[in-house]
C-alpha positions in Angstrom: -15.1 -60.8 -119.2 -15.9 -57.2 -119.7 -14.2 -54.4 -117.7 -16.8 -52.8 -115.5 -16.1 -50.9 -112.3 -19.5 -52.1 -110.9 -18.2 -55.7 -111.1 -15.0 -55.1 -109.1 -16.8 -55.9 -105.8 -17.9 -59.3 -107.3 -14.5 -60.2 -108.7 -13.9 -63.2 -106.4 -17.4 -64.6 -107.0 -17.1 -64.2 -110.7 -13.8 -66.1 -110.8 -15.3 -68.8 -108.5 -18.3 -69.3 -110.8 -16.0 -69.6 -113.9 -13.9 -72.2 -112.0 -16.8 -74.2 -110.8 -18.3 -74.3 -114.3 -14.8 -75.1 -115.8 -15.1 -72.0 -118.0 -11.9 -70.6 -119.4 -12.1 -66.8 -119.2 -10.0 -63.9 -120.4 -10.4 -60.9 -118.1 -9.7 -57.2 -118.8 -8.1 -56.6 -115.5 -5.1 -58.4 -113.9 -6.8 -58.5 -110.4 -9.1 -61.2 -111.7 -6.1 -63.4 -112.6 -4.5 -62.8 -109.3 -7.7 -63.9 -107.6 -7.7 -67.2 -109.6 -8.9 -66.3 -113.1 -7.2 -67.8 -116.1 -5.8 -65.0 -118.3 -5.9 -61.2 -118.5 -4.9 -58.9 -121.3 -5.2 -55.2 -120.5 -3.6 -51.8 -120.8 -0.8 -51.2 -118.3 -2.4 -49.4 -115.4 0.6 -47.3 -114.6 0.7 -46.0 -118.2 -3.1 -45.2 -118.0 -2.6 -43.1 -114.8 0.5 -41.4 -116.2 -1.5 -40.4 -119.3 -4.4 -39.2 -117.2 -2.0 -37.0 -115.1 -0.5 -35.6 -118.3 -4.0 -34.5 -119.4 -4.7 -32.9 -116.1 -1.4 -31.1 -116.2 -2.2 -29.7 -119.7 -5.7 -28.6 -118.6 -4.3 -26.9 -115.5 -1.8 -25.1 -117.7 -4.7 -23.7 -119.8 -5.3 -26.2 -122.6 -8.9 -26.6 -123.6 -10.0 -30.2 -123.1 -11.9 -30.3 -126.4 -8.7 -29.5 -128.2 -6.7 -32.3 -126.6 -6.1 -35.4 -128.8 -7.6 -38.7 -127.8 -4.7 -41.1 -126.8 -5.0 -44.8 -126.8 -2.9 -47.1 -124.6 0.4 -48.3 -126.1 1.5 -50.8 -123.5 -0.5 -53.9 -122.7 0.1 -56.7 -120.2 -0.6 -60.4 -120.6 -1.0 -62.3 -117.3 -1.5 -66.1 -117.1 -2.5 -68.1 -114.1 -0.8 -71.5 -114.7 -2.3 -72.9 -111.6 -5.9 -72.2 -112.8 -5.0 -73.6 -116.3 -3.8 -76.8 -114.7 -6.9 -77.1 -112.5 -9.1 -76.7 -115.6 -7.1 -79.1 -117.7 -5.9 -76.5 -120.1 -2.4 -76.5 -121.5 -1.2 -73.0 -122.2 1.0 -72.9 -125.3 4.7 -72.2 -124.5 4.6 -69.2 -126.9 1.9 -67.5 -124.8 3.8 -68.3 -121.6 6.9 -66.8 -123.1 5.1 -63.6 -124.0 3.4 -63.2 -120.7 4.4 -60.4 -118.5 3.6 -62.5 -115.4 2.9 -66.2 -114.9 1.2 -67.2 -111.7 2.3 -70.7 -110.7 
């Protein structure tokens, strides 16, 4: 599932449709998984805001935005909803569960 701010208001409905159709889905935001989605893999939100604040600080101190390097996220989070997996008849491999930052039972 793509990450689109316009879809945030429809998050619960999107997760419900996927569940009703028994469609396993990977989401780009953890909120979907907390609302019942299967798996999310995304950049750590705290790191993204911290990096944004760093850019703002540099600009306020006189840096030219066009001269600032583009930075990519370095910390990602894997969140698994085991309850949803069970409801869909999906067995999540133990290796994935072991690597997950959060497992929702």
